[in-house]
N, CA, C and O atoms as a MOPAC input file, in Angstrom:
PM7 MOZYME 1SCF
protein

 N     25.51100 1    23.85400 1   -48.92900 1
 C     25.68700 1    23.91300 1   -47.83600 1
 C     25.51600 1    22.77100 1   -46.67300 1
 O     24.59700 1    21.95300 1   -46.71000 1
 N     26.43700 1    22.80400 1   -45.70700 1
 C     26.34600 1    21.80400 1   -44.57400 1
 C     24.97800 1    22.07400 1   -43.61900 1
 O     24.69500 1    23.26800 1   -43.52700 1
 N     24.10000 1    21.15800 1   -42.90400 1
 C     23.36800 1    21.88400 1   -42.06500 1
 C     23.98700 1    22.51000 1   -41.08200 1
 O     25.20700 1    22.51900 1   -40.91600 1
 N     23.30600 1    22.96000 1   -40.51500 1
 C     23.06600 1    23.94200 1   -39.21000 1
 C     24.29200 1    23.22700 1   -38.11600 1
 O     25.32300 1    23.66300 1   -37.60400 1
 N     23.53800 1    21.86100 1   -38.07800 1
 C     24.41100 1    20.93200 1   -36.74700 1
 C     25.50300 1    20.32400 1   -37.21300 1
 O     25.89300 1    19.33000 1   -36.60000 1
 N     26.14700 1    20.72300 1   -38.24900 1
 C     27.35700 1    19.77600 1   -38.76700 1
 C     28.47500 1    20.25500 1   -38.25800 1
 O     28.51000 1    21.27200 1   -37.56600 1
 N     29.12700 1    19.79900 1   -38.45700 1
 C     30.81100 1    20.03300 1   -38.03400 1
 C     31.27900 1    20.75100 1   -39.10100 1
 O     32.41600 1    21.18900 1   -38.92600 1
 N     30.77300 1    21.01100 1   -40.13900 1
 C     31.27000 1    21.83000 1   -41.14700 1
 C     30.90300 1    23.13100 1   -41.14100 1
 O     31.64300 1    24.09600 1   -41.33000 1
 N     29.15000 1    23.13700 1   -40.80400 1
 C     28.96400 1    24.56900 1   -40.88000 1
 C     29.83000 1    25.85600 1   -40.35100 1
 O     29.95200 1    26.77700 1   -41.15800 1
 N     30.35100 1    25.97700 1   -39.25500 1
 C     31.17400 1    26.92100 1   -38.99900 1
 C     32.82700 1    27.09000 1   -39.94000 1
 O     33.76100 1    27.88000 1   -39.80500 1
 N     32.62200 1    26.12000 1   -40.73300 1
 C     34.04800 1    26.59700 1   -41.94600 1
 C     33.53700 1    26.90700 1   -43.10300 1
 O     34.20800 1    27.56100 1   -43.90100 1
 N     32.16900 1    26.46400 1   -43.42500 1
 C     31.73300 1    27.20600 1   -44.47200 1
 C     30.99500 1    28.36600 1   -44.41400 1
 O     30.49100 1    28.89500 1   -45.40500 1
 N     30.89500 1    28.88500 1   -43.00100 1
 C     30.82300 1    30.26000 1   -42.42900 1
 C     31.61100 1    31.27500 1   -42.81900 1
 O     31.28800 1    32.39300 1   -43.22000 1
 N     33.10300 1    30.60000 1   -42.60800 1
 C     34.38100 1    31.01900 1   -42.64100 1
 C     34.33700 1    31.44400 1   -43.85600 1
 O     34.46600 1    32.65000 1   -44.06400 1
 N     34.13300 1    30.47300 1   -44.99200 1
 C     34.14000 1    30.91700 1   -46.52900 1
 C     33.15800 1    31.87600 1   -47.04400 1
 O     33.26100 1    32.58900 1   -48.04100 1
 N     32.04600 1    31.76900 1   -46.08500 1
 C     30.71300 1    32.45400 1   -46.82700 1
 C     30.63500 1    33.71200 1   -46.90400 1
 O     30.34300 1    34.47000 1   -47.82900 1
 N     31.03900 1    33.93200 1   -45.40800 1
 C     30.84000 1    35.68300 1   -45.38200 1
 C     32.05600 1    36.58900 1   -45.40400 1
 O     31.90800 1    37.76700 1   -45.07700 1
 N     33.42800 1    36.06200 1   -45.82000 1
 C     34.26600 1    36.90500 1   -46.00000 1
 C     34.27500 1    37.39600 1   -47.63300 1
 O     34.98400 1    38.34300 1   -47.97100 1
 N     33.49200 1    36.72500 1   -48.53600 1
 C     33.63500 1    36.59000 1   -49.57900 1
 C     31.96000 1    36.93800 1   -49.95100 1
 O     31.61500 1    36.79400 1   -51.12400 1
 N     30.99100 1    37.37100 1   -48.97900 1
 C     30.09400 1    38.16300 1   -49.21400 1
 C     30.03700 1    39.66500 1   -48.95400 1
 O     29.43800 1    40.57700 1   -49.52400 1
 N     31.00400 1    39.61100 1   -47.71900 1
 C     31.46500 1    40.97700 1   -46.98200 1
 C     32.30300 1    41.70300 1   -48.31200 1
 O     32.21100 1    42.91200 1   -48.52300 1
 N     33.20900 1    40.69400 1   -49.25600 1
 C     33.51800 1    41.63400 1   -50.18700 1
 C     32.98900 1    42.02300 1   -51.39500 1
 O     33.42900 1    42.95200 1   -52.07200 1
 N     31.79200 1    41.13500 1   -51.75200 1
 C     30.94200 1    41.05800 1   -52.93000 1
 C     30.28400 1    42.61200 1   -52.77200 1
 O     30.33800 1    43.47800 1   -53.64600 1
 N     29.77300 1    42.72300 1   -51.70300 1
 C     28.80700 1    44.11600 1   -51.34900 1
 C     29.66600 1    44.98000 1   -51.19800 1
 O     29.13700 1    46.03400 1   -51.55000 1
 N     30.81600 1    45.18800 1   -50.84100 1
 C     31.86100 1    46.42500 1   -50.99100 1
 C     32.16200 1    46.42100 1   -52.44100 1
 O     31.74400 1    47.34200 1   -53.14300 1
 N     32.80100 1    45.52900 1   -52.89900 1
 C     33.09600 1    45.82100 1   -54.14700 1
 C     32.17800 1    46.37100 1   -56.07800 1
 O     32.36400 1    46.99400 1   -57.12400 1
 N     31.05100 1    45.38300 1   -55.19000 1
 C     29.96500 1    45.32600 1   -56.45300 1
 C     29.08700 1    47.46600 1   -56.04100 1
 O     28.54200 1    48.39400 1   -56.63800 1
 N     29.56400 1    47.06200 1   -54.64700 1
 C     28.42600 1    48.85400 1   -54.56000 1
 C     29.66600 1    49.90700 1   -54.64700 1
 O     29.53200 1    51.10400 1   -54.39400 1
 N     30.68700 1    49.39800 1   -54.97400 1
 C     31.90800 1    50.66800 1   -54.88900 1
 C     32.02500 1    50.55200 1   -56.44600 1
 O     31.95100 1    51.64400 1   -57.01000 1
 N     32.16000 1    49.68000 1   -57.10300 1
 C     32.74100 1    49.29100 1   -58.46100 1
 C     31.27400 1    50.15600 1   -59.66000 1
 O     31.38800 1    50.79800 1   -60.70500 1
 N     30.18800 1    49.79900 1   -58.94600 1
 C     28.74500 1    50.08500 1   -59.50800 1
 C     29.12300 1    52.06200 1   -59.61100 1
 O     29.42400 1    52.78300 1   -60.56300 1
 N     28.95300 1    52.28200 1   -58.42700 1
 C     29.13800 1    53.65700 1   -57.91500 1
 C     29.97100 1    54.46900 1   -58.86300 1
 O     29.55000 1    55.55500 1   -59.26100 1
 N     31.17100 1    53.98000 1   -59.25700 1
 C     32.31100 1    54.32200 1   -60.22700 1
 C     31.95100 1    54.72500 1   -61.64300 1
 O     32.30900 1    55.64100 1   -62.38400 1
 N     30.99600 1    53.56600 1   -61.76200 1
 C     29.88100 1    53.50800 1   -63.44700 1
 C     29.45600 1    54.13800 1   -63.35500 1
 O     29.73900 1    54.93300 1   -64.25000 1
 N     28.66200 1    54.54300 1   -62.65300 1
 C     26.94300 1    55.42600 1   -62.67500 1
 C     26.99200 1    56.81000 1   -62.21200 1
 O     26.03700 1    57.58300 1   -62.28300 1
 N     28.80900 1    57.25900 1   -61.45700 1
 C     28.77400 1    58.41200 1   -61.25700 1
 C     30.33800 1    58.66300 1   -61.28700 1
 O     31.00800 1    59.04200 1   -60.32600 1
 N     30.98800 1    58.27000 1   -63.08400 1
 C     31.99100 1    58.57100 1   -63.20100 1
 C     32.66200 1    60.27700 1   -63.44600 1
 O     33.83100 1    60.58500 1   -63.67900 1
 N     31.81500 1    60.91100 1   -63.34000 1
 C     32.25200 1    62.63700 1   -63.45700 1
 C     32.41300 1    62.29600 1   -62.19000 1
 O     33.57000 1    61.94000 1   -61.96600 1
 N     31.50500 1    62.25300 1   -61.00600 1
 C     31.75800 1    62.72900 1   -59.69100 1
 C     33.16500 1    62.25400 1   -59.41700 1
 O     34.06000 1    63.09200 1   -59.30800 1
 N     33.45500 1    60.76800 1   -59.28000 1
 C     34.27700 1    59.94800 1   -59.24500 1
 C     35.96700 1    60.50300 1   -59.98800 1
 O     37.07300 1    60.53900 1   -59.44900 1
 N     35.54600 1    60.86800 1   -61.38400 1
 C     36.66100 1    61.33200 1   -62.13100 1
 C     37.17100 1    62.71500 1   -61.53000 1
 O     38.38200 1    62.92700 1   -61.58600 1
 N     36.35600 1    63.65100 1   -60.97200 1
 C     36.66400 1    64.92000 1   -60.18400 1
 C     37.90300 1    64.46400 1   -59.08600 1
 O     39.09100 1    64.78400 1   -59.02500 1
 N     37.02400 1    63.53700 1   -58.22700 1
 C     37.56900 1    63.47100 1   -57.08000 1
 C     39.21500 1    62.85000 1   -56.82200 1
 O     39.98700 1    63.01300 1   -55.87800 1
 N     39.38100 1    61.88400 1   -58.43200 1
 C     40.60400 1    61.33400 1   -58.40900 1
 C     41.59900 1    62.38300 1   -58.81300 1
 O     42.75000 1    62.61600 1   -58.44200 1
 N     40.68900 1    63.02000 1   -59.80800 1
 C     41.96500 1    63.98500 1   -60.33600 1
 C     41.94700 1    64.90500 1   -59.28200 1
 O     43.02000 1    64.77700 1   -58.69200 1
 N     41.46800 1    65.51000 1   -58.91000 1
 C     42.07600 1    66.66200 1   -57.12300 1
 C     43.09700 1    65.80600 1   -56.29300 1
 O     44.18700 1    66.21800 1   -55.89600 1
 N     42.63100 1    64.67800 1   -56.11100 1
 C     43.22600 1    63.69600 1   -55.10500 1
 C     44.89900 1    63.74500 1   -55.70600 1
 O     45.82600 1    64.14100 1   -55.00000 1
 N     45.09200 1    63.20900 1   -57.30700 1
 C     46.34900 1    63.27200 1   -57.56600 1
 C     47.10300 1    64.68700 1   -58.37900 1
 O     48.03800 1    64.69700 1   -59.17900 1
 N     46.51100 1    65.52200 1   -57.97300 1
 C     46.78500 1    66.76600 1   -58.73600 1
 C     48.21500 1    66.98300 1   -58.35700 1
 O     49.05100 1    67.39000 1   -59.16400 1
 N     48.45200 1    66.72400 1   -57.21500 1
 C     49.91800 1    67.01100 1   -56.66600 1
 C     50.91000 1    65.99700 1   -56.95300 1
 O     51.74800 1    65.87900 1   -56.05900 1
 N     51.01200 1    65.43100 1   -57.69100 1
 C     51.75500 1    63.42800 1   -57.68200 1
 C     51.78600 1    63.99500 1   -59.29300 1
 O     50.87400 1    64.18600 1   -60.09700 1
 N     53.19400 1    64.16400 1   -59.37900 1
 C     53.61500 1    64.31000 1   -60.84400 1
 C     53.14500 1    63.11800 1   -61.52900 1
 O     52.25600 1    63.33800 1   -62.35100 1
 N     53.48500 1    62.01900 1   -61.41100 1
 C     53.34700 1    61.31200 1   -62.40500 1
 C     51.93400 1    60.24700 1   -62.72800 1
 O     51.70400 1    59.49600 1   -63.67600 1
 N     51.07800 1    60.59700 1   -61.38000 1
 C     49.50700 1    60.65100 1   -61.93800 1
 C     48.98300 1    61.49300 1   -62.07900 1
 O     47.80100 1    61.23600 1   -62.30500 1
 N     49.19200 1    62.44500 1   -62.07800 1
 C     48.13900 1    63.33300 1   -62.35800 1
 C     47.79200 1    63.71900 1   -63.88000 1
 O     46.65600 1    64.14000 1   -64.09800 1
 N     48.57400 1    63.61800 1   -64.79800 1
 C     48.53200 1    63.10900 1   -65.85800 1
 C     47.05700 1    62.23100 1   -66.50800 1
 O     46.32900 1    62.17300 1   -67.49900 1
 N     47.21400 1    61.78100 1   -65.46700 1
 C     46.04700 1    60.19000 1   -65.84500 1
 C     45.18100 1    59.72100 1   -65.30400 1
 O     44.85600 1    58.55900 1   -65.54600 1
 N     44.58700 1    60.42100 1   -64.46900 1
 C     43.35300 1    60.18700 1   -63.57100 1
 C     42.12300 1    59.34400 1   -64.55400 1
 O     41.22100 1    58.77200 1   -63.94100 1
 N     42.13100 1    59.32000 1   -65.37200 1
 C     40.64700 1    58.88500 1   -66.33700 1
 C     41.48100 1    57.21100 1   -66.19800 1
 O     41.10200 1    56.14000 1   -65.72200 1
 N     42.60600 1    57.60200 1   -66.79100 1
 C     43.22200 1    55.84400 1   -66.80000 1
 C     43.56800 1    55.10100 1   -65.28200 1
 O     43.86700 1    53.91200 1   -65.17800 1
 N     43.47000 1    55.99500 1   -64.21300 1
 C     43.34300 1    55.10500 1   -63.34800 1
 C     42.26900 1    54.80700 1   -62.65600 1
 O     42.29200 1    53.82900 1   -61.90800 1
 N     40.85000 1    55.79700 1   -62.81300 1
 C     39.61900 1    55.57300 1   -62.57300 1
 C     38.91900 1    54.25500 1   -62.98800 1
 O     38.07600 1    53.60900 1   -62.36400 1
 N     39.60300 1    53.96800 1   -64.46500 1
 C     39.18300 1    53.27100 1   -64.97000 1
 C     40.09900 1    51.81400 1   -64.53900 1
 O     39.48300 1    50.88800 1   -64.01300 1
 N     40.91000 1    51.74700 1   -64.68000 1
 C     41.53800 1    50.03000 1   -63.93800 1
 C     40.95100 1    50.29000 1   -62.35300 1
 O     40.44400 1    49.27100 1   -61.88300 1
 N     40.93800 1    51.17600 1   -61.68100 1
 C     40.36200 1    50.84500 1   -60.73800 1
 C     38.97000 1    50.30100 1   -60.70100 1
 O     38.70000 1    49.39700 1   -59.91100 1
 N     38.05900 1    50.80300 1   -61.52200 1
 C     36.54800 1    50.00400 1   -61.73900 1
 C     37.09600 1    49.03100 1   -61.97000 1
 O     37.27500 1    48.30100 1   -60.99500 1
 N     37.61200 1    48.55200 1   -63.30400 1
 C     37.55000 1    47.53500 1   -63.41600 1
 C     37.98500 1    46.25900 1   -62.58900 1
 O     37.58400 1    45.11500 1   -62.80200 1
 N     38.82100 1    46.63000 1   -61.66900 1
 C     39.42000 1    46.07100 1   -60.64500 1
 C     38.15900 1    45.66900 1   -59.63100 1
 O     37.71800 1    44.56300 1   -59.31600 1
 N     37.74100 1    47.07500 1   -59.23300 1
 C     36.64400 1    46.59500 1   -58.00400 1
 C     35.55300 1    45.72400 1   -59.12200 1
 O     35.52600 1    44.51400 1   -58.89800 1
 N     34.98200 1    46.03200 1   -59.87000 1
 C     33.52400 1    45.32900 1   -60.37900 1
 C     33.52700 1    43.76600 1   -60.85100 1
 O     32.64500 1    42.91500 1   -60.96600 1
 N     35.12700 1    43.79600 1   -61.10200 1
 C     35.80800 1    42.26300 1   -61.38800 1
 C     36.08000 1    41.42100 1   -59.55600 1
 O     35.66200 1    40.27900 1   -59.36500 1
 N     36.55100 1    41.93700 1   -58.82000 1
 C     36.88400 1    41.96700 1   -57.48200 1
 C     34.97100 1    41.25200 1   -56.93900 1
 O     34.70800 1    40.11800 1   -56.53800 1
 N     34.12000 1    42.28800 1   -57.12500 1
 C     33.13000 1    42.23100 1   -56.76800 1
 C     31.77500 1    41.26900 1   -56.82200 1
 O     30.97700 1    40.89700 1   -55.96200 1
 N     31.91700 1    41.02800 1   -58.38400 1
 C     31.07400 1    39.98000 1   -59.28900 1
 C     31.64700 1    38.25500 1   -58.58900 1
 O     31.01100 1    37.34600 1   -58.05500 1
 N     33.25100 1    38.43600 1   -58.95700 1
 C     33.69900 1    37.15400 1   -58.61700 1
 C     33.33200 1    36.71300 1   -57.46800 1
 O     32.64400 1    35.69600 1   -57.37900 1
 N     33.77600 1    37.48400 1   -56.29400 1
 C     33.43000 1    37.23500 1   -54.58900 1
 C     31.79400 1    36.50900 1   -54.65700 1
 O     31.45100 1    35.40300 1   -54.23900 1
 N     30.74400 1    37.84700 1   -55.52000 1
 C     29.29500 1    37.61600 1   -55.12700 1
 C     28.83900 1    35.97200 1   -55.79100 1
 O     27.95600 1    35.20400 1   -55.40700 1
 N     30.08000 1    35.80000 1   -57.19400 1
 C     29.60300 1    33.93400 1   -58.09500 1
 C     30.28500 1    33.31100 1   -56.94000 1
 O     29.60200 1    32.30300 1   -56.76300 1
 N     31.38600 1    33.30100 1   -55.88700 1
 C     31.90300 1    32.75900 1   -55.26800 1
 C     31.07100 1    32.23800 1   -53.52900 1
 O     31.28800 1    31.23900 1   -52.84200 1
 N     30.21100 1    33.28300 1   -53.32400 1
 C     28.89400 1    32.73900 1   -52.71100 1
 C     27.98600 1    31.95000 1   -52.87800 1
 O     27.55500 1    31.15600 1   -52.04200 1
 N     27.51200 1    32.15000 1   -54.30500 1
 C     26.50700 1    31.30000 1   -55.22100 1
 C     27.04700 1    30.46300 1   -54.75000 1
 O     26.76000 1    29.88100 1   -53.70500 1
 N     28.44300 1    30.17000 1   -55.89000 1
 C     28.94300 1    28.72300 1   -55.92100 1
 C     29.04600 1    28.03200 1   -54.66400 1
 O     28.64500 1    26.87300 1   -54.76000 1
 N     29.43700 1    28.34500 1   -53.55000 1
 C     29.74800 1    28.40000 1   -52.15300 1
 C     28.02000 1    27.70200 1   -51.60200 1
 O     27.98800 1    26.89500 1   -50.67300 1
 N     27.29100 1    27.95000 1   -51.99800 1
 C     25.73600 1    28.05900 1   -51.55600 1
 C     25.08600 1    26.63000 1   -52.31100 1
 O     24.37800 1    25.78600 1   -51.76200 1
 N     25.60500 1    26.64800 1   -53.87700 1
 C     24.75900 1    25.83300 1   -54.79200 1
 C     25.37300 1    24.41700 1   -54.98900 1
 O     24.85200 1    23.36000 1   -55.34400 1
 N     27.14800 1    24.86100 1   -54.51100 1
 C     27.45600 1    23.32200 1   -55.11500 1
 C     28.98300 1    22.94700 1   -53.96200 1
 O     29.69900 1    21.94700 1   -53.98300 1
 N     29.08700 1    24.42900 1   -52.85500 1
 C     30.06700 1    24.06300 1   -51.81600 1
 C     31.40500 1    23.88000 1   -52.35900 1
 O     32.37700 1    23.26300 1   -51.92300 1
 N     31.17300 1    24.74500 1   -53.69800 1
 C     32.46800 1    25.00500 1   -54.33300 1
 C     33.32400 1    26.24800 1   -54.32300 1
 O     32.95200 1    27.15900 1   -55.06300 1
 N     34.82700 1    26.49600 1   -53.32900 1
 C     35.13300 1    27.79200 1   -53.26400 1
 C     36.22700 1    28.07200 1   -53.86000 1
 O     37.18400 1    28.45100 1   -53.18400 1
 N     36.33800 1    27.93600 1   -55.37900 1
 C     37.20600 1    28.27300 1   -56.15600 1
 C     37.29500 1    29.55800 1   -56.77400 1
 O     38.27000 1    30.26100 1   -57.03700 1
 N     35.52400 1    29.78400 1   -57.02900 1
 C     35.05900 1    31.76300 1   -57.32300 1
 C     35.71100 1    32.36900 1   -56.13100 1
 O     36.51100 1    33.30500 1   -56.15700 1
 N     35.24900 1    31.68200 1   -55.00100 1
 C     35.54800 1    33.04900 1   -53.98200 1
 C     37.01700 1    33.12700 1   -53.86600 1
 O     37.57200 1    34.22600 1   -53.85200 1
 N     37.79700 1    31.82400 1   -53.76700 1
 C     38.84800 1    32.16200 1   -53.50500 1
 C     39.65700 1    33.21000 1   -55.05200 1
 O     40.57600 1    34.02200 1   -54.95300 1
 N     39.12400 1    32.91500 1   -55.97500 1
 C     39.91100 1    34.05500 1   -56.79200 1
 C     38.85500 1    35.59800 1   -56.21100 1
 O     39.45900 1    36.57400 1   -55.76500 1
 N     37.65600 1    35.60400 1   -56.28300 1
 C     37.31200 1    36.73800 1   -55.48700 1
 C     38.24800 1    37.69000 1   -54.70300 1
 O     38.73400 1    38.79900 1   -54.92800 1
 N     38.29000 1    36.95400 1   -53.86900 1
 C     39.66100 1    37.50800 1   -52.67500 1
 C     40.81200 1    37.66400 1   -53.11400 1
 O     41.33700 1    38.69200 1   -52.68900 1
 N     41.54500 1    36.95500 1   -53.92200 1
 C     42.44900 1    37.47100 1   -54.76300 1
 C     42.18000 1    38.44300 1   -55.44300 1
 O     43.29900 1    38.82500 1   -55.78700 1
 N     41.87400 1    38.73000 1   -55.62900 1
 C     41.11200 1    40.13500 1   -57.21300 1
 C     40.95100 1    41.43200 1   -55.83600 1
 O     41.52900 1    42.51600 1   -55.91700 1
 N     39.97800 1    40.99400 1   -54.52500 1
 C     39.92000 1    41.90400 1   -54.07800 1
 C     41.33700 1    42.50600 1   -53.11800 1
 O     41.41200 1    43.61700 1   -52.59400 1
 N     42.25100 1    41.55000 1   -53.08800 1
 C     43.41200 1    41.84600 1   -51.96400 1
 C     44.37700 1    42.84400 1   -53.30400 1
 O     44.95600 1    43.88700 1   -53.00300 1
 N     44.37900 1    42.35600 1   -54.53200 1
 C     45.23600 1    43.52700 1   -55.60800 1
 C     44.33300 1    44.31100 1   -55.70100 1
 O     44.91900 1    45.27800 1   -56.18900 1
 N     43.09700 1    44.66100 1   -55.56100 1
 C     42.60400 1    46.29400 1   -55.90600 1
 C     42.82400 1    46.88200 1   -54.53400 1
 O     43.20800 1    48.05000 1   -54.46400 1
 N     42.61500 1    46.17600 1   -53.42800 1
 C     42.87700 1    46.67400 1   -52.27200 1
 C     44.31800 1    47.44900 1   -52.00500 1
 O     44.45600 1    48.57000 1   -51.51700 1
 N     45.39100 1    46.51000 1   -52.47700 1
 C     46.61600 1    47.09200 1   -52.82100 1
 C     46.96900 1    48.45200 1   -53.39900 1
 O     47.62900 1    49.38500 1   -52.93900 1
 N     46.15100 1    48.23200 1   -54.86600 1
 C     45.69800 1    49.63800 1   -55.68200 1
 C     45.63600 1    50.37400 1   -55.44400 1
 O     46.40400 1    51.27500 1   -55.78200 1
 N     44.33700 1    50.52900 1   -54.43600 1
 C     44.07100 1    51.18400 1   -53.73400 1
 C     45.33400 1    52.27400 1   -52.57800 1
 O     45.69600 1    53.43500 1   -52.76600 1
 N     45.58600 1    51.64000 1   -51.82500 1
 C     46.37100 1    51.35100 1   -50.56800 1
 C     47.75400 1    52.55100 1   -51.24600 1
 O     48.12600 1    53.64400 1   -50.82100 1
 N     48.27800 1    51.60100 1   -52.61500 1
 C     49.42900 1    52.47800 1   -53.09100 1
 C     49.12300 1    53.97900 1   -53.80300 1
 O     50.08700 1    54.70100 1   -54.05700 1
 N     47.66500 1    54.45400 1   -54.13500 1
 C     47.46100 1    55.35100 1   -54.62100 1
 C     47.00500 1    56.53400 1   -53.49300 1
 O     46.86300 1    57.75500 1   -53.56000 1
 N     46.85000 1    55.50000 1   -52.39800 1
 C     46.46900 1    56.69100 1   -50.97900 1
 C     48.07100 1    57.00200 1   -50.44400 1
 O     48.17800 1    58.15900 1   -50.03800 1
 N     48.96200 1    56.43900 1   -50.38600 1
 C     49.95700 1    56.48500 1   -49.49100 1
 C     50.93300 1    57.51600 1   -50.62600 1
 O     51.70900 1    58.38500 1   -50.22900 1
 N     50.64800 1    57.14100 1   -52.28800 1
 C     51.55300 1    58.11300 1   -52.99500 1
 C     50.88100 1    59.44300 1   -53.12000 1
 O     51.33000 1    60.28100 1   -53.90200 1
 N     49.49500 1    59.74800 1   -52.15500 1
 C     48.70600 1    60.99300 1   -52.51300 1
 C     49.44200 1    61.53800 1   -51.31200 1
 O     49.81000 1    62.71300 1   -51.31900 1
 N     49.70800 1    60.64100 1   -50.14400 1
 C     49.95400 1    60.66500 1   -48.80700 1
 C     48.70500 1    61.16900 1   -47.92700 1
 O     48.66800 1    62.10300 1   -47.12600 1
 N     47.71500 1    60.28900 1   -48.30500 1
 C     46.62600 1    60.37600 1   -47.51700 1
 C     46.80600 1    58.92700 1   -46.61900 1
 O     46.27300 1    57.86300 1   -46.93600 1
 N     47.54200 1    59.10400 1   -45.61600 1
 C     47.84300 1    57.88200 1   -44.71600 1
 C     46.84200 1    57.38800 1   -43.94700 1
 O     46.75900 1    56.16600 1   -43.82900 1
 N     45.97700 1    58.17700 1   -43.33900 1
 C     44.71300 1    57.93400 1   -43.15100 1
 C     43.66900 1    57.10500 1   -43.50200 1
 O     43.00600 1    56.38900 1   -42.75200 1
 N     43.55400 1    57.27200 1   -44.86500 1
 C     42.71900 1    56.97100 1   -45.66600 1
 C     43.62200 1    55.34300 1   -45.77700 1
 O     43.02900 1    54.41600 1   -45.22400 1
 N     44.50100 1    55.11800 1   -46.21300 1
 C     45.37600 1    54.54100 1   -46.32600 1
 C     45.37600 1    52.78300 1   -45.14300 1
 O     45.26100 1    51.57700 1   -45.36500 1
 N     45.59300 1    53.73700 1   -43.83700 1
 C     45.58400 1    53.01300 1   -42.85800 1
 C     43.95500 1    52.05500 1   -43.09100 1
 O     43.89100 1    50.83300 1   -42.95800 1
 N     42.99400 1    52.77600 1   -43.38300 1
 C     41.83400 1    52.55500 1   -43.08300 1
 C     41.40900 1    51.34600 1   -43.80500 1
 O     40.32100 1    50.79400 1   -43.64400 1
 N     42.71500 1    50.81800 1   -44.93900 1
 C     42.23600 1    49.63700 1   -45.58000 1
 C     42.77900 1    48.95100 1   -45.11900 1
 O     42.96100 1    47.97300 1   -45.84500 1
 N     43.15200 1    48.88700 1   -44.32500 1
 C     44.17100 1    47.18000 1   -43.44000 1
 C     42.86900 1    46.23200 1   -42.98800 1
 O     42.90800 1    45.01200 1   -43.15100 1
 N     41.86100 1    46.82000 1   -42.47900 1
 C     40.82000 1    45.81500 1   -41.93900 1
 C     39.97500 1    44.79000 1   -43.46000 1
 O     39.60700 1    43.63000 1   -43.64900 1
 N     40.01100 1    46.24300 1   -44.33200 1
 C     39.65300 1    45.02300 1   -46.23400 1
 C     40.42500 1    44.18600 1   -46.29800 1
 O     40.10900 1    43.02000 1   -46.53400 1
 N     41.79700 1    44.64000 1   -46.07200 1
 C     42.62400 1    43.50900 1   -46.90200 1
 C     42.76100 1    42.25600 1   -45.82100 1
 O     42.86700 1    41.09600 1   -46.21900 1
 N     42.74600 1    42.70900 1   -44.01900 1
 C     42.27800 1    41.22800 1   -43.78600 1
 C     41.47000 1    39.97600 1   -44.88000 1
 O     41.63100 1    38.82700 1   -45.29300 1
 N     40.26400 1    41.47000 1   -44.99500 1
 C     38.96200 1    40.04300 1   -44.71400 1
 C     39.84100 1    39.50200 1   -46.25100 1
 O     40.33600 1    38.37700 1   -46.18600 1
 N     39.97900 1    40.11100 1   -47.28300 1
 C     40.42400 1    39.61300 1   -48.63500 1
 C     41.50700 1    38.28000 1   -48.15400 1
 O     41.33900 1    37.22100 1   -48.75800 1
 N     42.35100 1    38.32300 1   -47.32800 1
 C     43.06200 1    37.33500 1   -47.33100 1
 C     42.52000 1    36.10200 1   -46.46900 1
 O     42.85000 1    34.92000 1   -46.57700 1
 N     41.52300 1    36.73000 1   -45.50600 1
 C     40.72700 1    35.16500 1   -45.02400 1
 C     39.84300 1    34.57800 1   -46.07100 1
 O     39.70400 1    33.35500 1   -46.07400 1
 N     39.24300 1    35.29100 1   -46.94400 1
 C     38.47000 1    34.74800 1   -47.76000 1
 C     39.10000 1    34.17300 1   -48.80500 1
 O     38.40300 1    33.62000 1   -49.65600 1
 N     40.63700 1    34.19400 1   -48.95200 1
 C     41.85600 1    33.47000 1   -49.89700 1
 C     42.14100 1    32.13300 1   -49.25100 1
 O     42.37200 1    31.06100 1   -49.81000 1
 N     42.07300 1    32.44100 1   -47.83500 1
 C     43.19500 1    31.67900 1   -46.97400 1
 C     42.06200 1    30.16600 1   -47.07800 1
 O     42.39600 1    29.04600 1   -47.46500 1
 N     40.23500 1    30.75200 1   -46.43800 1
 C     39.16800 1    29.48800 1   -46.02600 1
 C     38.81100 1    29.01500 1   -47.11100 1
 O     38.25100 1    27.92200 1   -47.19000 1
 N     39.15700 1    29.98200 1   -48.42100 1
 C     38.61500 1    29.37300 1   -49.61900 1
 C     39.32400 1    28.73200 1   -50.63600 1
 O     38.90600 1    28.39900 1   -51.74500 1
 N     40.48000 1    28.58500 1   -50.13700 1
 C     41.89400 1    28.06100 1   -50.66300 1
 C     41.39400 1    26.58500 1   -51.24100 1
 O     40.54800 1    25.86400 1   -50.71300 1
 N     42.22800 1    26.28900 1   -52.61700 1
 C     41.49500 1    24.79500 1   -52.77400 1
 C     41.99900 1    23.52900 1   -52.11900 1
 O     41.39900 1    22.46700 1   -52.28600 1

């Protein structure tokens, strides 16, 4: 971590803050799916009940999304730790990339289910994932 009065400190904050935001978002969301699998499965089943291609596979869809969210969250969290401990942005960049893929998966599902308001609400999260990738690029 650069000193507070260093010219590098604002750039470092632009690396840490988006990664921390993604870590909090996806660790919480992923673990919620792990610990409340039944409730989340019921929700996914109801959302995709009218989508012929997806209605037969809600458990697979939820499992895939859970894996993506947990990976995005823990990569981003590890990225924050690495940025603080060593200044290395590689894990934070990887977390941003996996977060972006996760958000695109969520966007696809919401658009297919015709939840346009929910899909639109993902845009700010996607921009934060892009910021994390951009500021943590090698």
